[in-house]
Backbone as a printed PyTorch tensor [residue, N CA C, xyz], in Angstrom:
tensor([[[-27.4090, -28.1960,  -5.8860],
         [-26.9400, -27.0000,  -5.7580],
         [-25.8240, -26.2110,  -5.2200]],

        [[-25.8280, -26.6490,  -3.6370],
         [-24.5680, -25.8220,  -2.9750],
         [-23.5950, -26.3320,  -3.5480]],

        [[-22.8830, -28.0700,  -3.8020],
         [-21.9930, -28.6260,  -4.6160],
         [-21.5520, -28.1200,  -5.4200]],

        [[-22.3290, -26.9540,  -6.6080],
         [-22.3640, -26.5080,  -7.5390],
         [-21.6330, -25.2510,  -7.1240]],

        [[-22.4870, -24.3310,  -6.5360],
         [-22.2050, -23.2730,  -6.0170],
         [-21.0660, -22.9280,  -5.1290]],

        [[-20.7920, -23.9410,  -4.4320],
         [-19.5990, -23.7850,  -3.0920],
         [-18.2600, -23.1580,  -3.7470]],

        [[-17.6680, -24.1470,  -4.7810],
         [-15.9310, -24.1930,  -5.6940],
         [-16.2680, -22.1910,  -6.3430]],

        [[-17.0980, -21.7180,  -6.7850],
         [-16.9350, -21.0300,  -7.2820],
         [-17.3120, -19.4370,  -6.1200]],

        [[-17.8990, -20.0720,  -5.1030],
         [-17.8420, -18.8890,  -3.7370],
         [-16.5790, -18.4880,  -3.2540]],

        [[-16.2910, -20.0890,  -2.8580],
         [-14.4940, -20.1570,  -2.0480],
         [-13.7690, -19.3620,  -2.9450]],

        [[-13.8220, -19.6840,  -4.8680],
         [-12.5960, -19.2510,  -5.1700],
         [-12.6430, -17.4300,  -5.1020]],

        [[-14.2450, -16.8470,  -5.0440],
         [-14.1290, -15.7170,  -4.9070],
         [-13.3560, -14.9720,  -3.7380]],

        [[-14.5120, -15.4930,  -3.1490],
         [-13.1670, -15.3240,  -1.0030],
         [-12.0140, -15.3740,  -1.5070]],

        [[-11.5330, -16.3140,  -1.6110],
         [-10.1000, -16.0060,  -1.9050],
         [ -9.6620, -14.7950,  -2.7520]],

        [[ -9.9990, -14.5900,  -3.5510],
         [ -9.3120, -13.8180,  -4.5810],
         [ -9.9080, -12.5310,  -3.9450]],

        [[-10.6700, -12.3230,  -3.4470],
         [-11.1780, -10.4850,  -1.8750],
         [-10.0250, -10.8130,  -0.9710]],

        [[ -9.7250, -11.9930,  -0.3830],
         [ -8.9380, -11.9150,   0.4990],
         [ -7.3310, -11.7460,   0.5470]],

        [[ -7.0940, -11.9990,  -1.0250],
         [ -5.8490, -11.7310,  -1.6650],
         [ -5.5910, -10.5450,  -2.3190]],

        [[ -6.5550,  -9.9840,  -2.8230],
         [ -6.5390,  -8.2030,  -3.0670],
         [ -6.8510,  -8.1000,  -1.7130]],

        [[ -6.8990,  -7.8970,  -0.4580],
         [ -6.7640,  -7.0150,   0.0370],
         [ -5.7080,  -7.3030,   0.9980]],

        [[ -5.0950,  -8.1010,   0.7970],
         [ -3.6190,  -8.4780,   0.9640],
         [ -2.5400,  -7.6570,   0.1270]],

        [[ -2.7880,  -8.3210,  -0.9280],
         [ -2.1300,  -7.2210,  -1.4980],
         [ -2.2930,  -5.8760,  -1.4020]],

        [[ -3.3110,  -5.3070,  -1.4180],
         [ -3.8910,  -3.2710,  -0.8090],
         [ -2.9040,  -2.9830,   0.1950]],

        [[ -3.3910,  -3.9300,   0.8260],
         [ -2.5310,  -3.7370,   2.5630],
         [ -0.9900,  -3.6900,   2.4470]],

        [[ -0.1800,  -4.8820,   1.3250],
         [  0.6570,  -4.7940,   1.6950],
         [  1.3150,  -3.1780,   0.9040]],

        [[  1.1680,  -3.2540,   0.1260],
         [  1.7190,  -2.0280,  -0.7700],
         [  1.6280,  -1.2270,   0.0710]],

        [[  0.3890,  -0.2910,   0.5130],
         [  0.6890,   0.3930,   1.6820],
         [  1.1530,   0.2280,   2.8560]],

        [[  1.0850,  -0.4200,   3.6430],
         [  2.3330,  -1.0590,   4.5170],
         [  3.8970,  -0.3310,   3.8150]],

        [[  4.0890,  -0.6800,   2.6590],
         [  5.6980,  -0.5500,   1.9570],
         [  5.9550,   0.8540,   1.3380]],

        [[  4.4770,   1.2650,   1.4150],
         [  4.7430,   2.9780,   0.7880],
         [  4.8310,   3.5520,   2.0040]],

        [[  4.1240,   3.5530,   2.9850],
         [  3.9560,   4.5990,   4.7350],
         [  5.7160,   4.1570,   4.5380]],

        [[  6.3660,   3.0980,   4.7720],
         [  7.6530,   2.7820,   5.1230],
         [  8.1180,   3.9700,   4.7840]],

        [[  8.1510,   4.0010,   2.8640],
         [  9.3280,   4.6620,   2.3900],
         [  9.0740,   5.9850,   3.1810]],

        [[  7.6360,   6.5150,   2.3810],
         [  7.2390,   7.9810,   2.8520],
         [  7.7180,   8.3820,   4.0460]],

        [[  7.8950,   7.6310,   5.0250],
         [  8.3180,   7.6380,   6.9260],
         [  9.7420,   7.5960,   6.5220]],

        [[ 10.8140,   7.1050,   6.1860],
         [ 11.6330,   7.3330,   5.8140],
         [ 12.3480,   8.2630,   4.4760]],

        [[ 11.5060,   8.9340,   4.1820],
         [ 12.0820,   9.9050,   2.9540],
         [ 10.9760,  11.5330,   3.9320]],

        [[ 10.5380,  11.1490,   5.0430],
         [  9.9720,  12.1840,   6.0250],
         [ 11.0080,  12.5110,   7.0470]],

        [[ 11.5470,  11.8960,   7.4880],
         [ 12.6200,  11.9250,   8.4720],
         [ 14.1210,  11.3690,   7.9250]],

        [[ 14.5730,  10.9590,   6.8530],
         [ 15.9870,  11.1880,   6.6670],
         [ 16.5310,   9.6210,   7.3750]],

        [[ 15.6860,   8.6940,   8.0530],
         [ 16.0590,   8.0660,   8.5390],
         [ 15.4110,   6.2770,   7.7350]],

        [[ 16.3120,   5.4170,   7.9430],
         [ 15.6460,   3.8770,   7.5630],
         [ 15.1720,   3.5380,   8.2450]],

        [[ 13.8140,   2.3850,   7.7690],
         [ 12.8290,   1.8650,   8.8560],
         [ 12.8220,   0.8210,   8.7380]],

        [[ 12.9760,  -0.2320,   9.5160],
         [ 12.9820,  -1.4300,   9.4220],
         [ 11.7110,  -2.2120,   9.5080]],

        [[ 11.5110,  -3.7830,   8.8400],
         [ 10.5560,  -4.5240,   8.2770],
         [ 11.2950,  -5.4970,   9.1940]],

        [[ 10.3470,  -6.1750,   9.9720],
         [ 11.0530,  -7.2640,   9.9900],
         [  9.8250,  -8.1600,  10.1280]],

        [[ 10.6120,  -9.8190,  10.7150],
         [  9.1400, -10.3440,  10.9690],
         [  8.8190, -11.1670,  12.2220]],

        [[  7.9320, -10.6950,  12.7600],
         [  7.3090, -10.9160,  14.2240],
         [  7.4160, -12.9620,  14.2510]],

        [[  7.5560, -13.0380,  16.0950],
         [  7.4280, -14.9230,  16.3540],
         [  6.3190, -15.0650,  15.4920]],

        [[  5.5150, -14.7610,  15.3210],
         [  4.0720, -15.3240,  15.2060],
         [  3.7320, -15.0760,  13.4560]],

        [[  4.4770, -14.2760,  12.3570],
         [  4.7200, -14.4500,  11.2660],
         [  4.3360, -12.8310,  11.0710]],

        [[  3.8100, -12.3220,  11.4380],
         [  3.7650, -11.0430,  10.9020],
         [  4.2860,  -9.5860,  11.0020]],

        [[  4.5900,  -9.0410,   9.9560],
         [  5.3770,  -8.0720,   9.4500],
         [  5.1090,  -6.7210,  10.7010]],

        [[  6.2760,  -6.5830,  10.5160],
         [  6.5670,  -4.9260,  11.9470],
         [  7.3180,  -4.0580,  11.3180]],

        [[  6.6740,  -3.0800,  11.6690],
         [  7.8620,  -1.6750,  11.1910],
         [  7.9020,  -0.6460,  12.3660]],

        [[  9.8400,  -1.3600,  12.2340],
         [ 10.3440,  -0.3170,  13.6880],
         [  9.8270,  -1.3130,  15.1920]],

        [[  9.7010,  -2.5450,  14.6670],
         [  9.5920,  -3.0050,  16.0590],
         [  8.7970,  -3.6700,  16.6300]],

        [[  7.5070,  -2.7740,  15.9340],
         [  6.4490,  -2.4670,  16.3070],
         [  5.2440,  -3.0330,  15.1480]],

        [[  4.2970,  -3.5440,  15.6620],
         [  2.8570,  -4.2900,  14.9500],
         [  2.1370,  -2.9140,  14.5790]],

        [[  1.9130,  -2.9900,  13.3570],
         [  0.6890,  -2.1600,  12.7230],
         [ -0.4430,  -2.4060,  13.2920]],

        [[ -1.5460,  -0.7230,  13.4110],
         [ -2.9290,  -1.1810,  13.6050],
         [ -3.6620,  -2.2730,  12.7390]],

        [[ -3.2620,  -2.3500,  11.3790],
         [ -4.0320,  -3.2910,  10.8540],
         [ -2.7160,  -4.1110,  10.1840]],

        [[ -2.4470,  -5.7910,  10.4060],
         [ -1.7310,  -6.4440,   9.9740],
         [ -1.8350,  -7.3920,   9.4340]],

        [[ -0.9660,  -8.5430,   8.7210],
         [ -1.2860,  -9.5760,   8.0950],
         [ -0.4080, -10.1920,   8.3500]],

        [[ -0.8500, -11.6900,   9.2280],
         [ -0.2360, -12.7530,   9.6950],
         [ -0.0950, -13.6710,   8.8150]],

        [[  0.8700, -14.4890,   9.1610],
         [  0.8540, -15.5400,   8.0070],
         [  2.2300, -15.9650,   7.5500]],

        [[  3.4180, -14.5560,   7.5310],
         [  4.0530, -14.6090,   6.4450],
         [  5.5360, -15.2960,   7.0280]],

        [[  6.0950, -16.3270,   6.0370],
         [  6.5060, -17.5130,   6.3650],
         [  7.7540, -17.2460,   6.3700]],

        [[  8.1020, -15.9260,   5.3300],
         [  9.7050, -15.6470,   5.3510],
         [  9.6560, -14.2210,   4.2960]],

        [[ 10.8430, -13.6920,   5.0760],
         [ 11.2230, -12.5100,   4.1680],
         [ 12.2330, -12.4830,   3.3680]],

        [[ 12.2260, -12.1440,   2.1710],
         [ 13.2030, -12.0590,   1.1520],
         [ 13.2920, -10.8580,   0.4150]],

        [[ 14.9460, -10.2140,  -0.1030],
         [ 15.2960,  -9.0260,  -0.4830],
         [ 16.1900,  -9.6150,  -2.0290]],

        [[ 15.7770,  -9.2400,  -2.7720],
         [ 16.2660,  -9.9180,  -4.1840],
         [ 16.6320, -10.9040,  -4.2900]],

        [[ 15.7320, -11.7690,  -4.5210],
         [ 15.6040, -12.9030,  -4.1110],
         [ 16.2860, -14.2890,  -3.0150]],

        [[ 17.1120, -13.2970,  -1.3760],
         [ 17.7940, -14.0260,  -0.6290],
         [ 16.6240, -13.9670,   0.4610]],

        [[ 16.6940, -14.9210,   1.4740],
         [ 15.8930, -14.8520,   2.7080],
         [ 17.0830, -14.0880,   3.5570]],

        [[ 15.9270, -13.0880,   4.2610],
         [ 16.7380, -12.0770,   5.3900],
         [ 15.7860, -11.5960,   6.4950]],

        [[ 15.6880, -11.3850,   7.2550],
         [ 15.4820, -11.8030,   8.8570],
         [ 14.4740, -10.0390,   9.0460]],

        [[ 15.3520,  -9.2130,   8.5730],
         [ 14.6090,  -7.7180,   8.4540],
         [ 15.3890,  -6.7170,   7.4380]],

        [[ 14.7450,  -5.8110,   6.8450],
         [ 15.0070,  -5.1570,   5.9010],
         [ 15.1660,  -3.7070,   6.1290]],

        [[ 16.0040,  -2.9390,   5.6500],
         [ 15.8140,  -1.4770,   6.3350],
         [ 15.4330,  -0.8260,   4.8980]],

        [[ 14.8290,  -0.0970,   5.1390],
         [ 14.1630,   0.9780,   4.1350],
         [ 14.5620,   2.3880,   4.3180]],

        [[ 15.3980,   2.6750,   3.1700],
         [ 15.7340,   3.8160,   3.2870],
         [ 15.1590,   5.0120,   2.3640]],

        [[ 15.1190,   5.9690,   2.7040],
         [ 14.4810,   6.9310,   1.7310],
         [ 14.6560,   6.7220,  -0.0450]],

        [[ 15.5190,   6.4360,  -0.7150],
         [ 15.5660,   5.9960,  -1.8340],
         [ 16.2310,   4.4480,  -1.8810]],

        [[ 15.5250,   3.6550,  -2.1130],
         [ 15.1340,   2.2420,  -1.9060],
         [ 15.4080,   1.4380,  -3.2550]],

        [[ 16.5240,   0.6640,  -4.2640],
         [ 16.5240,   0.4850,  -5.4660],
         [ 16.1990,  -0.6900,  -5.1490]],

        [[ 15.6900,  -1.8710,  -4.6200],
         [ 15.2020,  -2.8440,  -4.2440],
         [ 13.9740,  -3.9920,  -4.3830]],

        [[ 14.2950,  -5.1610,  -4.0450],
         [ 12.6170,  -5.7340,  -4.4660],
         [ 12.4680,  -6.8360,  -3.3950]],

        [[ 11.2800,  -6.3600,  -2.6330],
         [ 10.9180,  -6.9080,  -1.4310],
         [  9.8950,  -8.2060,  -1.9290]],

        [[ 10.1830,  -9.8010,  -1.4000],
         [  8.8820, -10.5590,  -1.8340],
         [  8.5590, -11.0970,  -0.3360]],

        [[  7.3980, -11.5070,   0.4340],
         [  6.5610, -11.3960,   1.0440],
         [  6.2310, -12.7810,   1.3100]],

        [[  6.9380, -14.0800,   1.3900],
         [  6.3470, -15.4460,   0.9920],
         [  5.5690, -16.3110,   2.4800]],

        [[  4.2400, -16.1920,   1.7330],
         [  3.0160, -16.7530,   2.5210],
         [  3.1970, -18.4640,   2.4420]],

        [[  2.4560, -19.2180,   2.9720],
         [  1.9060, -20.7130,   2.0380],
         [  1.7990, -20.8670,   0.9030]],

        [[  1.0740, -20.4180,   0.4070],
         [  0.8290, -21.0830,  -1.1200],
         [  1.1600, -19.9570,  -2.0940]],

        [[  1.7350, -18.6350,  -1.9180],
         [  2.0860, -17.6680,  -2.3820],
         [  2.4240, -16.7460,  -1.9600]],

        [[  2.9860, -15.2480,  -2.7940],
         [  4.2820, -14.8450,  -2.2510],
         [  3.6410, -13.4470,  -2.8930]],

        [[  4.2470, -12.3140,  -2.2430],
         [  4.0450, -10.6720,  -2.7220],
         [  5.7750, -10.1220,  -3.2620]],

        [[  5.6770, -10.1410,  -4.5490],
         [  6.9490,  -9.1320,  -4.7800],
         [  6.5720,  -7.6150,  -4.9780]],

        [[  7.4140,  -6.7130,  -3.6750],
         [  7.2290,  -5.0630,  -4.4690],
         [  8.1650,  -5.0200,  -4.4300]],

        [[  8.4380,  -4.1670,  -5.4820],
         [  9.7410,  -3.4840,  -6.2950],
         [  9.4140,  -2.0520,  -5.3500]],

        [[ 10.9810,  -1.6270,  -4.3660],
         [ 10.7250,  -0.1180,  -4.1070],
         [ 10.2720,   1.3410,  -4.5990]],

        [[ 11.1880,   0.3970,  -5.9250],
         [ 11.5960,   1.8320,  -6.6700],
         [ 11.1280,   2.5670,  -7.5970]],

        [[  9.6710,   1.2680,  -7.8310],
         [  8.6860,   1.6590,  -8.9280],
         [  7.3160,   1.6150,  -8.3780]],

        [[  7.0360,   0.6470,  -6.9760],
         [  5.6970,   0.8100,  -6.0060],
         [  4.8310,  -0.3260,  -6.7350]],

        [[  5.3740,  -1.2740,  -7.6630],
         [  4.2810,  -1.9650,  -7.9980],
         [  4.6730,  -3.7020,  -7.3010]],

        [[  3.5870,  -3.6180,  -6.7230],
         [  3.6670,  -4.6840,  -6.3820],
         [  2.3610,  -6.2400,  -7.2160]],

        [[  3.3200,  -7.8720,  -6.9660],
         [  2.5540,  -8.5710,  -7.7660],
         [  3.0160,  -9.7730,  -6.9030]],

        [[  1.5580, -10.4040,  -7.4110],
         [  1.3660, -11.8910,  -6.6290],
         [  1.5860, -12.5550,  -7.8760]],

        [[  2.1350, -14.1820,  -6.8440],
         [  2.5990, -15.0460,  -7.3050],
         [  2.4730, -16.5720,  -6.5720]],

        [[  1.1060, -17.1850,  -7.1700],
         [  1.3280, -18.6550,  -6.4620],
         [  2.3920, -19.5330,  -6.8250]],

        [[  2.2670, -19.9380,  -6.0290],
         [  3.2180, -21.3940,  -6.1940],
         [  2.1530, -22.4970,  -6.6430]]])
């Protein structure tokens, strides 16, 4: 019985994890946009040594680890300056999937490899 149920359970748990990551990343980038608009200064999103996202060099209270690389408009970058009016797409690359976040519209999309 467990051999039949386990694959569905595992797939469901992966779906929950990806939805949680998607929601967190959406909040992370929207927070960076709001902060940059509030104080009219760029906020820098970068990748820490352990694969975690940093905002202005600091790790947020809740973070997602395991990020392999950051891309902006399809090009690999070390850091991204989020300005009060940003019109570009950020891609956060993990091992088997990536998230694409449009800073202009606020839309986020999960893509699996």
